[in-house]
N, C-alpha and C positions, 0 to 999 in steps of 0.2 A: 538384095543379093539373094540368090537362089542355094537352100542352103539343107543339106538332108547330114539328121542325127541315122546308127547305125546302134543297133543293139540284135546278139545272138544268144544274148540270153536274158537279160530282164523284159517283163513285160511288158507289153504298150501305154500304159497310164502309170509307169514306172513315175514317183512322185518328184527327184534329183531330175531324171531327163525327158520328162514330159512335160507335169506342171511346176517346174520349176523354170529351167533352163531351158528348152523347147518355145512354151509362153513367154518367158522374155523376152526369146531374140522376135520372136513374129509381133510382137506388142509396139518392139524398137523396128519394124515397121522388115522386116526379114520374111520371104517366101520360106515356112519351114516345110519339111518333107521326113516323116518320123517310120524307118523299117525294126518291125520286129517280129517275133513269134506271136500270129495270131491266129483266130480262128476265121478271119471275116478274111476277104479280096482285099479290100479298103473301104476307108471310112474317113469322113472330116470332122475333127472334135476342137474345137472351140480354133477355128481357122489353122489347125493344124492337119493336111494332108496324111493320115498312117495309112502304111501300105504293109496288111500281113505278110512275113516269113512260115513259111511250112514247120508245124508243129510237132515238135519234137517230144519223143519220152527218152531217147540212152543218149548215153553220151559220144558214143560210138558214130552218130548221125550228126552228128553236128558238121563234120566239111560238107553236107550236104545243104545247111543252112548257109555256109561259108559263097558256095557258089550260087546259088539264090541272089546274094547280099551283091557280089560281082557282076551278076548279071542287070540287076535292077539298075545299080549307082552306074552299069554303063549307059543303059535306056533314060535316067534321070540328068545324066550331066550336069552336075551340080557342081556351084563355086567351088562351097567348104564342105567336106564330109568329116563330120562331129563323131569320133566312134569311140565306144564303153566301154568292153570288155579288151582284155591284153591275148586271147585268140586270133583278134583281128589284127592284127601287127605281122600275121604270116600271113595277110591275103591284101599288104600295101600295096603291091604290083597292080593290083586291078583296083580300085578304086583312085589312078591315078586318069586324070591329070587336074582331077581339084585340089586343091589345098586339104591339110589332113591335118585334123587334129585328135589326139589320142586324150581322152578322159579318162583318168586311174583313181576309179572310186576307195580302193584298198591299200594295203599291204597286201599285194600278191601272192611272195614267198613265203611271209608268214600264215597268210593264211592259207593257204597248202598244205603247210604243217597241222590244223585242226580242220580240214576237211575228210570228213566221216568215208564219200563213197571211192575215196584215196587207201587201195590200201594202203596197213600201218609200213611195211616196210619198204614200201618206194617213196612214203613222203619226204623223208630227209634228200635223195638223190633230187626227188622234182624241185625241189623247195630252192635248192641248189643250182640246177637248171634255170628254172625261172628266171631266179636274180640276175643269171649272168645274163641271160637272153633279153629278156626284157627293155634295158637302158638301152642297148644296141640296136634293138629294132627299131627301139620309140625315136632313134635318130633320122630314122628317113620321112618322119614326119614334121612337119613345120611348126607345131605348136604342143606343146600338154597340158595339160591342166588336173592338180591335182587337188583332194581333198583337204589331204595334212599335212603340219610343218614337217614332218618324217621324210616324208615320200618328194621332197624341191631336193635332196642335194641328189638323190638315186638320179634323177634326171639332167642335171643340169649340166654333169658335164659334155654332156650327148651339141651344145651350144646353142638348143633352137631354145626358143624364149616358153618357159615355165612358169604358170600364173595359178595362183592357191586363190579358189572358192574352195571356203567351208560349208558344213551345207547346213548354214542356219536356216531356223525356220521361217515361211511367208507370217510373215507380221498381220496380214488381212486376214489371212483364212484364220487362226486363232485367235480371232478376237468377238470371242464370247459370255454373253452372262451364266456366269455359276451354277447349277440346280443338286450340288449335291445335301446329301443327306449328315457327314458331318462325320461317318464314320466310313467309307472307301478308299481303296490302295489302287491303284490302275497298273502296271506294265505294258509299253506299247511297243507295239514292235517285235522280231525273231526270239523265238520262246528255243532255247539251247543250254544244257548242260553249262558251256562254257560263260555260254549270260545269266546264270543263274536260276533256271527256273527251279531245280531242287532248294534250293538253298529258299527261293521264296517260300516256297509252299513249307520246309522245315516253320520257316518264320511265324507263318499265319496259325500255326501249332503250337506258338507261342502268343502269341495277337489278341485270339481268340477268348483266351482263360483270363485275360484282364479287359477286353473288348468286346465282349459278347457280341454286340452285334456289328462288328469290324466285317466286310467283304473285299476279296480281291477280285479285282477283274483284270485279267489273263488275253489283251484284244491285240490280237495278230496270229502270224505263223507258225508252224513249229518247224522245227528244220531238216529233222529226220520223224517218220517213224516211231523208232527208238526214242526220242525227245518224248515225242507224243505219250506213246506208253511207259516211259518213266513216271511222268510227271501228272495221270492218273491210276498208276498206280499207288502212290504216294500221298495226292487227295485220297484213296480211300483206305488207306494202311490207318489212316488220319481222320477219317470222319467229319471232313471238311467237302462235303461234296454242300452246302449251302451257306460257306463262307466265300468259296471260291467258286467262279463261271470262269469256264472257257470259250470267250468270245469265238474265236477263231481269227482270219482274216477279215477284214472290213476296209471297203474305196477310201477311195483317202480325203474322199468327200463328206466323208460319214466318221471321220476321228473325231473332228471339234464335239459331237455328241455326246464319244463318248469322255473324253477328256472332263464335258464340262461337270458330269457326274461325280467328278473323282477331288478327295479331299489332299491325298499323298503321289508324289509319284514316283518309281524304284528304276535304280541302274543298280542292279545287282550283279554289276560283271562280277567275272573271278580273274584268277592271276594273269600276270603274263605269258604267263606256260601256255597256259589255256587262250589267251583269246590276246591276237597280235598289239604289242605297247602303245602303239601307236594311234592306232582307234580312238576318235575323239565322236562321244555317243547325239547320236541327232535329237532320240529323244530326250535328253536331258534338258536342253536348248527350248524342244516342244514341249516338257513339262512347265518352264519356265516362261514360255510364251501365253497360256496358260493359267498362269497368276497361282500354282504347284508349287509348296516347297519341296525339296528333291530327298531321298536319301539316294545314298550312293557311293558304291565302293569306291574308297577312298586308292585309286591308281592314278601317276601320274598326270595324264591327262584329264584326267575329272576334278583330280585336285586344283590345278593351275587357274581355273573357274571361281570350283566354289568357294576354296578359301576366300574369293579376294570380294564374291559378289556378298556373299551371306546369306543367300539364299535357302539352305538346304543342310542336314545334317551326311559325315561322314561313315563309313564304319569298314573294317577291316573283307576282303575281298572274303566268299566262303561262309563266313561270321553270321548264321543263323539267326542265333540270339541277340550280336548286337545291329541286327536289322530288326530284330521283333522289337526290339527298346528305342532304337531310334521311329520307331514306325506308332509305339505307345505313345510315344513321348510326344510326339507332331498331335494325333487321336487326339490328345485329350489338354492338350496345351496350347487352341486353335486360334486362340489371340497372337501368337508367334508363329505358328503356322503362316498365318493370315500377313503377317508384315515381309516372314519371310517370304512368299509369293508375290508381293506385291514389290520386294526386291527386285527380283528375276524377270519380270513383266521389266520395269525401267530398264535394267540392262539391254536386255534383247531390245525394246525401240533405240534403245540409245547404238549398239552397237551389233547384237547379234543376231544380225533379221540378213533374211535371202537379199530382198530388196539391194542392200548396200550391192550384196555380194555378186546381184545379179548384173548390176552399172557395172564390173568388172569384167564378164564374161562380153558385153557389148563392149569396150571397148580393144576386146580383143581380136573380133571378125571385124572393127572400123581398121584394125591395123593389119588384118592380113588383106583385108581387101586395098 
């Protein structure tokens, strides 16, 4: 079947869109094309045709990308269009007559409340507008894919199939031999105050006093220039330049190399007021798949897994001293840390992996066909 994945926001090699969904569908025998903002006009990667959309830098330029999407979909004439951004609900009429799948990857109304680029006074009214419009516009699709349990009820009233595909890791991608030194902590993913970037730096100020050789790897992009400035100033203020390495964004294919160096994985998310409460952190499962013990905030979506699996330690959101204590305990009790890591890997092998979730995506396409 000729299918087209579309994103107006995400990069062309986005982990969920390209490496998980598109490659799963291609492996199942579908002819897959991906439209995404890119510097190139067209290329083929792993058998998937990627067509570049205009690169933009300002939010007000997005309608230009929407227009280009409509034109390219009209020329491609796919049987299914699978789109990944809520703003594309506005161009549904221009994506027909293909069958349409809306892939909702986040709690959009709640996410609006923490977007720094939206003026603070506008965040509440915009969030309310999105909460009203998103499920109503989604009724005009043929199916909806969501990443978390909390999203299901928002869309189910529309009467269209709602498929829950957790963003679990690819098992094969994270099966490697550890090369750690016993003193390395890692955080993978976007860095922001809401995700605990400053809490980690404050915690490291305590950790290095008890484990002088400890080192924190920050692997991932900053959410904003303000977040980066805040982190770098805090590192300098505590003289932690030798204890904290700001690695930045790395390609998906390089992630195992960094995880292999680590001994502990961090998920120091803040309170639900600062980050939508429904979010399930993908990085938690990536650490588990990498046989790393996890130190995470005691949020409900994290506790529901950690309490049962005994694969790490929980701390209160924003508690830098508690985070430091948990990190120090695992670095100084390597036997327990290895046992927690092994339990995490077993859980991912048994249930929390993309290979299982991908089969549900293939079944949805079969149903729509």
